[in-house]
C-alpha positions in Angstrom: 23.3 -57.8 2.0 21.4 -60.7 1.7 18.7 -61.1 4.0 16.9 -64.4 3.2 17.2 -67.0 0.5 14.4 -65.6 -1.3 15.2 -62.0 -1.1 18.1 -59.7 -2.0 18.4 -56.7 -0.4 21.1 -53.6 0.3 20.8 -50.1 2.3 21.0 -47.1 0.4 21.3 -43.7 1.5 19.0 -40.7 -0.2 18.9 -37.1 1.7 20.2 -38.1 4.5 17.6 -40.9 5.3 18.2 -44.7 5.1 16.2 -46.9 2.8 16.0 -50.9 1.7 16.2 -51.6 -2.0 14.8 -55.0 -2.1 15.7 -57.4 -5.2 12.9 -59.8 -6.3 11.3 -61.6 -8.9 7.4 -61.6 -9.5 5.6 -63.0 -12.8 9.0 -64.0 -14.0 10.7 -60.4 -14.0 13.3 -59.2 -11.8 11.9 -56.4 -10.1 13.2 -53.9 -7.2 11.5 -51.4 -4.7 12.5 -48.9 -2.1 11.0 -49.0 1.4 12.2 -46.7 3.7 13.8 -47.7 7.1 12.9 -44.6 9.3 16.3 -44.3 10.3 18.8 -41.4 9.5 22.1 -41.7 7.5 24.7 -42.5 10.2 22.7 -44.7 12.5 24.6 -47.2 14.0 25.1 -50.5 12.0 23.3 -53.0 14.5 20.3 -50.7 14.5 20.0 -50.4 10.9 20.6 -54.3 10.4 17.8 -54.9 12.6 15.6 -52.6 10.8 16.5 -53.7 7.6 15.4 -57.5 8.5 12.1 -56.2 10.0 11.4 -54.5 6.6 12.4 -57.2 4.1 10.3 -59.5 6.4 7.2 -57.5 6.0 7.4 -57.2 2.4 8.1 -60.7 2.1 5.1 -61.3 3.9 3.0 -58.8 1.5 4.7 -60.4 -1.4 3.7 -63.9 -0.2 0.2 -62.6 0.4 -0.5 -61.3 -3.1 0.8 -64.5 -4.8 -1.6 -66.5 -2.4 -4.4 -64.3 -3.6 -3.1 -65.4 -7.5 -3.9 -68.8 -6.9 -7.1 -68.3 -4.9 -10.0 -69.3 -7.0 -12.4 -66.5 -8.1 -15.6 -66.1 -5.8 -18.1 -68.0 -7.9 -21.4 -66.3 -6.4 -23.7 -65.3 -8.7 -24.4 -61.2 -8.9 -28.1 -61.1 -7.8 -26.9 -63.5 -4.4 -24.1 -61.1 -3.6 -26.3 -57.9 -4.2 -28.9 -59.3 -1.7 -26.5 -60.6 0.7 -24.5 -56.9 0.4 -28.0 -55.0 0.8 -28.7 -56.5 4.0 -25.2 -56.2 5.4 -25.6 -52.4 4.4 -29.2 -51.8 5.7 -28.0 -50.7 9.1 -26.0 -47.8 7.5 -28.4 -46.3 5.3 -31.1 -44.6 5.7 -34.8 -46.3 4.9 -35.4 -44.1 1.7 -32.0 -45.4 0.4 -32.6 -49.0 1.4 -35.7 -49.2 -0.2 -34.4 -47.8 -3.2 -31.5 -50.2 -3.4 -34.0 -53.0 -2.8 -36.2 -51.9 -6.2 -33.0 -51.9 -8.4 -31.9 -55.4 -6.8 -34.8 -57.1 -7.0 -36.0 -55.5 -10.0 -33.6 -55.1 -13.1 -30.8 -56.6 -11.6 -32.6 -60.0 -10.5 -34.1 -60.0 -13.8 -31.0 -59.5 -16.0 -28.3 -61.4 -14.0 -30.6 -64.4 -13.0 -30.9 -65.1 -16.9 -26.9 -64.8 -17.0 -26.2 -66.7 -13.9 -22.7 -67.5 -15.7 -21.5 -64.0 -14.9 -20.6 -64.3 -11.3 -18.5 -61.9 -8.8 -15.3 -63.2 -9.3 -15.5 -63.3 -13.2 -17.1 -60.0 -13.9 -15.5 -58.5 -16.6 -16.3 -54.7 -17.9 -17.8 -56.1 -21.4 -20.3 -57.6 -19.2 -20.7 -54.5 -17.1 -21.6 -52.7 -20.5 -23.9 -55.0 -21.8 -26.0 -54.7 -18.7 -26.2 -51.0 -19.3 -27.2 -51.9 -22.7 -30.0 -53.9 -21.4 -31.0 -51.2 -19.2 -31.1 -48.5 -21.9 -32.8 -50.9 -24.3 -35.7 -50.8 -21.7 -35.9 -47.1 -21.9 -34.3 -46.4 -19.0 -32.4 -42.8 -19.1 -29.1 -42.1 -18.5 -29.3 -40.7 -14.9 -30.9 -43.9 -13.5 -28.2 -46.0 -15.3 -25.7 -43.6 -13.1 -27.5 -44.9 -10.0 -27.5 -48.7 -10.9 -23.7 -48.2 -11.9 -23.4 -46.5 -8.4 -24.7 -49.1 -6.4 -23.2 -52.0 -8.3 -19.7 -50.3 -7.8 -20.4 -49.6 -4.0 -21.2 -53.3 -3.7 -17.7 -54.6 -5.9 -15.9 -52.1 -3.7 -17.0 -54.0 -0.8 -16.2 -57.3 -2.3 -12.7 -56.1 -2.8 -12.6 -55.2 0.8 -13.7 -58.5 1.9 -11.3 -60.1 -0.4 -13.5 -61.6 -2.7 -12.2 -60.4 -5.4 -8.8 -58.9 -6.3 -9.9 -56.2 -8.3 -13.1 -53.9 -8.9 -14.3 -54.7 -12.7 -16.3 -51.0 -12.1 -13.0 -49.4 -11.7 -12.3 -50.3 -15.1 -15.4 -49.0 -17.2 -16.6 -45.0 -17.5 -19.2 -43.7 -15.2 -22.2 -42.9 -17.8 -22.7 -39.5 -18.8 -25.4 -37.9 -17.0 -28.2 -36.1 -19.2 -28.2 -32.7 -18.8 -31.9 -31.9 -17.6 -33.5 -28.2 -17.3 -36.5 -28.4 -15.3 -39.5 -26.8 -16.3 -40.3 -23.4 -14.5 -43.3 -21.2 -13.7 -43.0 -17.2 -14.4 -43.8 -14.9 -11.9 -47.5 -14.7 -12.8 -48.0 -18.5 -12.8 -46.8 -18.8 -9.8 -49.0 -16.6 -8.4 -52.3 -17.9 -10.3 -51.4 -21.4 -8.5 -51.1 -20.1 -5.2 -54.5 -18.3 -5.5 -56.1 -21.0 -6.7 -54.8 -23.7 -4.3 -55.6 -22.2 -1.3 -58.1 -24.6 -0.6 -56.2 -27.6 -1.0 -54.5 -29.8 1.9 -51.4 -29.2 -0.2 -51.3 -25.6 -0.3 -48.8 -25.3 2.5 -46.3 -27.4 1.0 -47.1 -25.5 -2.6 -46.2 -22.3 -0.8 -43.0 -23.7 0.7 -41.7 -25.2 -2.2 -42.4 -22.1 -4.5 -41.7 -19.5 -1.6 -38.7 -20.8 -0.6 -37.4 -23.2 -2.5 -37.5 -26.1 -0.4 -37.8 -30.0 -1.5 -40.6 -31.8 -1.7 -39.6 -34.0 1.7 -38.0 -30.6 3.2 -41.5 -28.7 2.8 -43.3 -31.8 4.4 -40.8 -32.1 7.4 -41.1 -28.2 8.5 -41.7 -28.3 12.0 -43.7 -25.5 14.5 -40.5 -25.8 17.0 -37.9 -25.0 14.4 -39.6 -21.9 13.6 -38.4 -18.6 15.3 -41.7 -16.3 15.1 -39.9 -13.0 16.5 -36.6 -13.2 14.1 -38.9 -15.0 11.3 -36.7 -18.1 10.3 -37.1 -21.6 10.2 -34.5 -24.1 10.7 -34.7 -27.1 8.2 -33.4 -30.2 10.0 -35.9 -32.7 9.4 -37.1 -34.3 6.0 -40.3 -36.9 5.5 -39.8 -40.3 3.8 -42.1 -42.5 2.4 -41.3 -46.2 1.9 -42.5 -50.2 1.8 -42.0 -52.2 4.5 -43.5 -55.5 4.4 -45.9 -54.2 1.6 -47.1 -51.3 4.1 -46.9 -48.0 3.1 -44.8 -45.9 5.8 -44.3 -42.0 6.3 -41.5 -41.2 8.7 -39.8 -37.8 9.6 -35.9 -38.2 9.5 -33.6 -35.9 11.3 -30.9 -36.7 8.7 -30.9 -34.1 5.7 -29.6 -35.0 2.1 -26.2 -33.3 3.0 -24.7 -31.0 5.5 -25.8 -27.9 3.5 -29.6 -29.2 3.7 -29.4 -28.5 7.4 -29.6 -24.6 7.1 -31.8 -21.5 8.5 -34.0 -19.6 6.3 -35.5 -16.3 6.7 -39.3 -16.5 6.2 -41.0 -13.7 3.8 -44.3 -12.2 5.2 -46.5 -13.9 2.9 -45.2 -17.1 4.0 -45.2 -16.1 7.8 -49.1 -15.1 7.2 -49.8 -18.7 5.5 -48.0 -20.4 8.6 -50.0 -18.5 11.4 -53.5 -19.5 8.9 -52.2 -23.0 9.3 -51.5 -22.9 12.8 -54.8 -21.7 13.6 -56.6 -24.2 11.6 -54.7 -26.9 13.1 -55.7 -25.4 16.3 -59.3 -25.7 15.2 -59.2 -29.2 13.6 -57.8 -30.4 17.4 -61.2 -29.0 18.8 -63.6 -30.3 16.0 -62.0 -34.0 16.1 -60.9 -34.2 19.9 -60.0 -37.9 20.5 -59.8 -38.3 16.8 -56.9 -36.5 16.3 -53.4 -37.6 16.5 -51.4 -35.3 18.9 -48.3 -37.3 17.9 -47.3 -34.9 15.1 -48.4 -31.9 16.7 -44.7 -30.6 15.7 -45.6 -30.8 12.0 -46.6 -28.0 9.9 -48.1 -30.0 7.1 -50.6 -32.8 8.5 -54.3 -33.6 7.4 -57.4 -32.3 9.5 -56.5 -35.3 11.7 -53.2 -35.0 12.3 -51.9 -37.5 10.2 -48.6 -36.8 7.9 -49.3 -36.3 4.4 -47.6 -38.4 2.2 -45.2 -37.4 -0.5 -46.5 -39.2 -3.1 -49.7 -37.9 -2.5 -48.8 -34.3 -2.9 -47.2 -35.3 -6.2 -50.4 -36.7 -7.3 -52.6 -34.2 -5.9 -50.5 -31.6 -7.5 -50.9 -32.6 -10.8 -54.8 -32.9 -10.2 -55.0 -29.3 -9.2 -53.1 -28.7 -12.3 -55.4 -29.9 -14.6 -58.5 -28.9 -12.6 -57.4 -25.3 -13.1 -55.9 -25.6 -16.4 -52.3 -24.4 -15.3 -49.6 -25.5 -17.5 -47.9 -28.9 -16.2 -45.1 -29.0 -14.2 -43.4 -31.2 -11.3 -43.6 -30.3 -8.1 -40.1 -30.4 -8.0 -40.3 -27.5 -10.6 -41.6 -25.1 -7.9 -38.1 -25.3 -6.6 -36.9 -24.5 -10.1 -39.3 -21.7 -10.3 -38.1 -20.2 -7.1 -34.3 -20.4 -8.3 -35.3 -19.0 -11.9 -36.9 -16.1 -10.4 -34.3 -14.9 -8.1 -31.8 -15.5 -10.6 -33.8 -13.4 -13.0 -33.8 -10.5 -10.3 -29.8 -10.6 -10.5 -29.5 -12.6 -7.2 -25.9 -14.1 -7.5 -25.6 -17.7 -7.4 -24.0 -18.1 -4.5 -26.6 -16.8 -2.3 -29.2 -18.7 -4.5 -27.1 -21.8 -3.6 -27.0 -21.0 -0.1 -30.7 -20.8 -0.1 -31.5 -24.0 -2.0 -29.0 -26.0 0.5 -26.7 -27.0 -2.6 -23.9 -29.3 -1.2 -21.3 -26.8 -3.6 -22.3 -23.7 -5.8 -21.3 -25.8 -9.0 -24.2 -27.8 -8.6 -26.3 -24.4 -8.9 -24.3 -23.3 -11.6 -24.8 -26.6 -13.8 -28.3 -26.4 -13.2 -29.0 -22.8 -13.3 -26.0 -21.2 -15.1 -28.2 -21.2 -18.7 -30.6 -18.8 -16.8 -27.9 -16.1 -15.5 -28.4 -14.1 -18.1 -28.4 -10.6 -16.7 -25.1 -11.3 -14.7 -23.5 -12.2 -17.9 -24.3 -9.6 -19.6 -23.8 -7.1 -16.7 -20.2 -8.6 -17.3 -19.9 -7.9 -20.7 -20.7 -4.5 -20.2 -18.0 -4.1 -17.8 -15.8 -5.7 -20.6 -17.2 -3.2 -23.0 -16.4 -0.1 -20.8 -12.9 -1.1 -20.4 -12.2 -1.8 -23.7 -13.9 1.7 -25.2 -11.6 3.5 -22.2 -15.4 4.5 -20.4 -14.0 2.9 -17.4 -11.5 5.1 -15.8 -10.5 3.0 -13.2 
């Protein structure tokens, strides 16, 4: 059945439903496609013809649009210029800390590299150009995990360029994502953790150390703990706030954000008795400082556990820097502050706590995340599994 001069179509039935089979020519080749008419077999001819015209007209419009895009010249905006525009459009939809991270990458290595290669544009970017940029990053001493961050931001930006019809295909879909380095954080033994907790009691960051090592919290989570989220009777705490640090107009700002890393990061945890005691002592100290410093004390932050003597937020960067100084001061083995979280998890796994329980405590979005990081430590459960198989094969397991 001829519907338009440029296209031919016929109606075919398949499994009781009617379809339009459309013949057309593209790039010099004859092709055909099937499009459903959303009608059952046996529908009146007039209704079928009407629906066929609609379907074929719609297909012809789509085909014309595809041809039009082929004739559209490539977007000639430079990579750095496009990334800066994309960043500002994205700003309102991302967290401040994420914006600052993106800003640093775009106005750092992305600018330095692509401003020297202004011939590479959004429209003509090729997979080889991307690989050359990654080689530049590696040559500058950047690790694979960081290259993955650059890949993610560029891929995301070019995905938007495709949606905005600046490009007809995303070149980042044609290359493999850089492989992630397998990283096993350092962790303290039980004895080392206890030593650290004992020697750091007089430190401003002691509560943060205790929360990270005793509850497995991230730095931002520890600093975001709020008194109003603690249930003293049930001895639980709700984690729903994190502390972020960022630069705005050259000024460092610390701000609580009620938006966690992922849904599972918002969680309620039981509080061990030693941490209950630490929190009670911290609350007593804060009440004392309020009396001592009176009008100089910042009461706006009264709901937060981790503040200094004047009620000001403690900067996340200060926690990490001071933590390093504490380790040097007392001759303790160097680990990162985040490794207190690894220490917590490693101790639990060493005590045969199931990975799913550890995963829930840590707030991982998926148990596979926990398994990838800590499975190498799960020796006890692996041995227990081997022992069960041994009993079965040797006939000791009568069941």
